[in-house]
N, C-alpha and C positions, 0 to 999 in steps of 0.2 A: 444620531443613527449607528445601528450597530454595523459594524463593517464583517467583511469575508473572515479576516482572522478571529473577531469573536464569535462567530457564528461557528467556525470549528472547534475552538476551545470550548463552547460550551457542549459542544456533540460528544467530543472528549469525554468531558466531567461528568455528562449522564449515560454514555456508554456501559452496558453490563449487561450479561448473558443470566438468566435467573431457570432456564430448563436444566433440563437431566441429560448428561451425557453418558455415554456407551462407557460400559466399565474398561481401565486403563487408561482412560484419555482425560487430560485435563487442559483447563483451559488457561490461556494467558493474557491476562488485563494488566499491563502496565500502570496503567491510570489510576488503579485501584491497590495494584502490590507496589508502587515506588511513591512515596508522598513528594520526591522532586519532578515528579515528571510532567507535571502539569504546566508548571512553572518553567521548565526545561523547553518543552515543546511550547508553549507558551511565547517563548521568545524565539523562534523560529518562525511561526506564523504572523506573530506582530511585525517581524523583520521584512517580511515577503507578501502579506496578504492584508497590511493595512489599508483596507481601499473596498471599494463594491464594484470590482470588475468582476464580469464572468470569467470562470473558467472551463477547460473540456477536463473531463473526468478519466483518469488512467486508473486501471484496476488490476490489481494483482490476485495472488490466490488469496493468502492470509499471514500477517506477520509471522516473521522468524526471530528466535531464539536473541541474534547477535544484531539485527537491524532496529526495526520497529518495537521489537520487543523491551529493547533496554531506553532509546531515544522518547518512543512515542510518535516517530515520523517515520512514515513507510519508506523502505528500499534507504534510510539513510542510517550508515552504523555511527559511531560516536568518532572515528578519524575523520570521515566525511562531515560529520556535523563541525568539526573543529578547524579543520584544513580547507573546507571547501565554501562552507556558511558562516564561518569566522565568530562562531557562537562557543561561549566558554563552556569546557564539559570538564567536571573531576569525578573519577572513580573508575572502574574498571574499566580499560579501552576494549574494544570490541571491533573485529572486522568481519564484513559479510560480504564475498564476492560480488552478490546482485547489486549492494552498492557500490560498489568499484564501476561496476559497467554503466550504472545509470548516472553517473556522475561526469563519467567520459561521454555519455551521451549529452547531458546537459551543457557541458563546454564546447561541445559540438555545434549546439544549438544556439550558442550564444553566452552561455553562464546564467548564474542561480538567478537574477533578477529577470533575464528576460524570459527563462522556462519557468519560472513561477507566475510569472506574472499571465500566462498562456495556459497553465496548468493545474491540476491539482490531483495528487496522487492518495491513494486509499487501497483499499483489497475490497474482494467481495466480500468476505469475511472478514471485517475490521478487528476481531480478534484472532489470536493465533491460539494453536493446539500443541500439546506435546504427550508423547509417551516413551514407555519405558524399553529400550532398545534391545537387542540380544545380549550385547556385552552389560546390562544393567544400568547404563547412562541414558539421560533425557535425550529424546532427539525431536525434531519438528515433527508434525503431523497436519496433513491438509485436508481440510472440510471434506474433500471428495475421496480422501482415503479408505472410508467404509461407506455404506450406505447408511449402517445405523447413525454415524455422525451428519452425514448430509441431510438425512429426514430431523434431526436432531433440531439442528441451526436453521434449519427452510426458513421459517418464518422472521427469525432474528436477521437473516443476510435480505430478505425482502422489505422488511422494514427500514435496516439500515442503509441500504442504497437509496430510497426514497429521501430519508432524512438528509443525507448529504446532497443527493439533488437540489433539496431546499434550500442548500446554504448558500448557492448561487452558482449552479453548473449549468453551460451551455448543452442541451442535450442533443444537437445535431449529430456529434461523433462523440463516442466512448472508445478509448482504447483499452485492449484487453492483453495483459503482460501474462502472455502463457497460452500456446495453442494447443490442443487436445482437450485434457478434461477440461480445463479452466473455461476454454471457449466455448467448449460444449453447454456445459453447463450456463454460462452467461447468456449465451443465445436462446436457448430453451426458456429463461426467466422473460427474456426481451420480448420472446413472442407472446407470453404471457401478461406481462405487464404493460409493454410498450415503454419502457424506459427512454430508449434511445433511437434515433432516425436511423442511425447506422453504428456499428460495431466493426472496429478494424483490431485484429487481432496480432500480435508479435511474439515471435519466440520471447522465451522466460530469461529475464538477465541471467541465473542462475543456471538455464540450460545453454545459456550460450558460454557462461564462464567456466563451465564444467566439461563441455563436450564441443564448443569450437571457437575455443580462446585462440586458435591458429587463423580463424577467420572472423576475428572481433571488430575488425574495420568494415567488415562487408555487414555487418549485423548494427554497426553505429549509424552508417549510410542507408539502412535499412529503417532505421528506427528515424531518421532526420527526414526521411522521403516522406513516412506515412505522415508524421508531425505537420507537414507543408500542407496537408489535406485542409486543416483549420483556417 
């Protein structure tokens, strides 16, 4: 019988976007761009998800270049993969502030094994995007940063939320990382497709680290309180 881990790995192997993107926007698909990603994230999912226990879904925005874009694991940069998950990684080390916050929340929840037995993290759009910034460097780009991009990936988003629910998600509650545009979009989807009975939105980890770091413990406590709803 296939496990939760097997189904996540199969999902990652098949995920691909074949539509047309607006000019200047590129898609980031680590599962196709890096031959080592499937085995790397496979080690993670086999460590924490090798069972058929249902999980609650946490949805971020879309993967960033230094977290899921490198490891294939949402909100997990290479430092957290090595130090917190104890999974070997060789290559360029990455540091993503969102990952730092999420793993502090995970520690407050009771550690990686307890957290990942209850939750599965991904993003509303499971693949990320980049654009060229004003200084000519590549920067992260969100699915909602332009109407044209949102429209281009809308069907892709809907299809892949449903695919992930089918992995083994408890649909009573979905947690949304990101208030504002991300929450508004997800609630609109849910009104149309009835994926979840309830959505609980929390401030995005990047927002906390960038703008509210002095109050970080307040937000960690807020996350833990929200997760107590399950």
